[in-house]
C-alpha positions as CSV (number, residue, x, y, z in Angstrom):
1,M,138.0,84.0,103.9
2,K,139.3,80.6,105.4
3,N,139.6,78.1,103.1
4,G,139.6,78.9,99.0
5,T,141.3,80.7,96.5
6,N,140.2,84.5,95.9
7,S,139.7,82.9,92.1
8,L,137.6,80.3,93.1
9,I,134.8,83.3,95.0
10,E,134.8,85.0,91.8
11,K,133.7,82.2,89.7
12,A,131.8,81.0,92.7
13,Q,130.3,85.0,94.3
14,I,127.0,86.3,92.6
15,K,127.7,89.6,91.5
16,S,124.9,91.3,89.4
17,D,121.4,89.9,87.9
18,Y,120.6,88.3,91.3
19,T,117.2,87.1,91.1
20,V,115.6,84.3,93.9
21,L,113.6,82.1,92.4
22,H,112.0,80.4,95.6
23,F,112.6,81.8,99.1
24,D,111.4,80.5,102.6
25,E,113.0,81.8,105.2
26,F,116.1,82.6,103.6
27,P,115.9,82.0,99.6
28,I,116.5,78.7,99.0
29,L,117.2,79.3,95.0
30,F,118.8,81.8,93.0
31,S,120.4,82.5,89.9
32,G,123.0,85.9,89.0
33,K,126.5,86.3,87.2
34,N,128.9,86.0,88.2
35,C,132.1,88.8,87.9
36,F,132.7,87.7,84.3
37,S,129.1,87.8,83.3
38,E,128.7,84.4,83.5
39,Q,125.4,82.6,84.7
40,V,125.3,81.0,88.0
41,V,122.7,79.1,90.0
42,G,122.5,79.2,93.6
43,S,120.3,76.5,96.2
44,L,121.0,76.7,99.8
45,I,122.0,73.4,101.3
46,C,122.0,73.8,104.7
47,E,122.0,76.3,108.0
48,Q,123.7,75.5,110.9
49,Q,122.5,77.6,113.4
50,A,125.0,76.7,116.0
51,E,128.2,78.2,114.4
52,G,125.6,81.2,112.7
53,R,126.2,79.7,109.1
54,L,124.4,78.3,105.5
55,E,126.2,76.5,103.7
56,Y,125.1,76.6,99.1
57,F,125.6,74.5,95.7
58,H,126.6,77.6,93.1
59,S,126.7,76.1,90.4
60,L,128.6,77.9,86.6
61,V,125.9,77.1,83.6
62,T,125.5,77.6,80.2
63,A,123.1,79.9,79.2
64,E,121.5,77.7,76.9
65,D,121.4,75.2,80.0
66,F,119.4,78.3,82.2
67,D,117.6,79.1,79.9
68,A,116.1,75.4,79.8
69,F,116.0,75.8,83.5
70,I,113.9,78.6,83.2
71,H,111.5,77.0,81.3
72,Q,110.8,73.6,83.0
73,K,112.3,71.9,80.6
74,L,115.8,70.8,82.1
75,T,115.4,69.5,86.6
76,Y,117.9,71.4,88.6
77,L,119.3,68.4,88.9
78,D,120.1,67.6,85.3
79,L,121.5,71.3,85.8
80,M,123.5,70.3,87.8
81,K,124.8,67.6,86.1
82,K,125.9,69.4,83.1
83,A,127.3,72.4,85.2
84,L,130.8,73.8,84.4
85,Q,131.6,73.6,87.4
86,I,129.9,73.4,90.8
87,F,131.1,75.6,94.4
88,H,130.3,74.5,97.7
89,L,130.1,77.8,100.5
90,K,130.7,78.7,103.6
91,T,128.8,81.5,104.7
92,S,127.9,83.8,107.6
93,Y,124.4,84.8,107.5
94,Q,125.6,88.2,106.9
95,G,126.7,86.8,103.4
96,E,131.0,86.3,104.5
97,I,132.6,83.2,102.5
98,F,135.0,81.2,105.2
99,D,135.2,78.3,102.6
100,C,134.5,77.8,99.2
101,K,135.7,74.8,97.8
102,Q,134.8,73.5,94.0
103,L,133.7,69.5,93.3
104,A,132.9,67.1,90.7
105,F,128.8,66.4,90.6
106,N,130.0,62.5,91.9
107,Q,131.5,64.4,95.3
108,I,128.3,65.5,96.1
109,P,126.6,63.6,98.3
110,S,123.3,61.7,97.4
111,D,121.4,63.2,100.1
112,R,122.5,67.1,99.0
113,L,121.0,66.5,95.4
114,P,117.9,68.0,93.8
115,S,115.4,65.7,93.8
116,K,115.0,64.3,89.8
117,S,112.1,66.4,89.8
118,S,113.4,69.6,90.6
119,F,112.1,71.6,88.5
120,C,112.1,75.9,88.3
121,P,109.6,76.7,90.4
122,T,107.0,79.6,88.5
123,P,106.6,82.5,90.4
124,L,103.1,83.1,92.2
125,G,100.4,84.1,89.1
126,V,103.5,84.4,86.8
127,P,103.4,82.4,83.2
128,A,107.2,80.6,83.3
129,F,109.7,83.0,82.2
């Protein structure tokens, strides 16, 4: 790990209950728990093919807000606005973290934010959680 403290990585990194909520070539939206059993929702924001890296936002959220998001009562944008902490991670394709920084919501460029209608996708053929 080049940049970021171990404590930031511990808070940001999903260690258990990993669930993919939306997938394309890579998982795009996913959730799980960090080593403190706190709920994390993550999203792929950028692939840098030349460097072999991926960039993600990981948001630490309350159980209540996560439940509202999963049940499509709260958008991903609103979930990020309410997040307890937001982290920007840069990883290798193998998952090695190169950089981890904490951000405030207002530090995120508008072109990297989810849309206003970014509700949690419903798994194919399965009713909303």
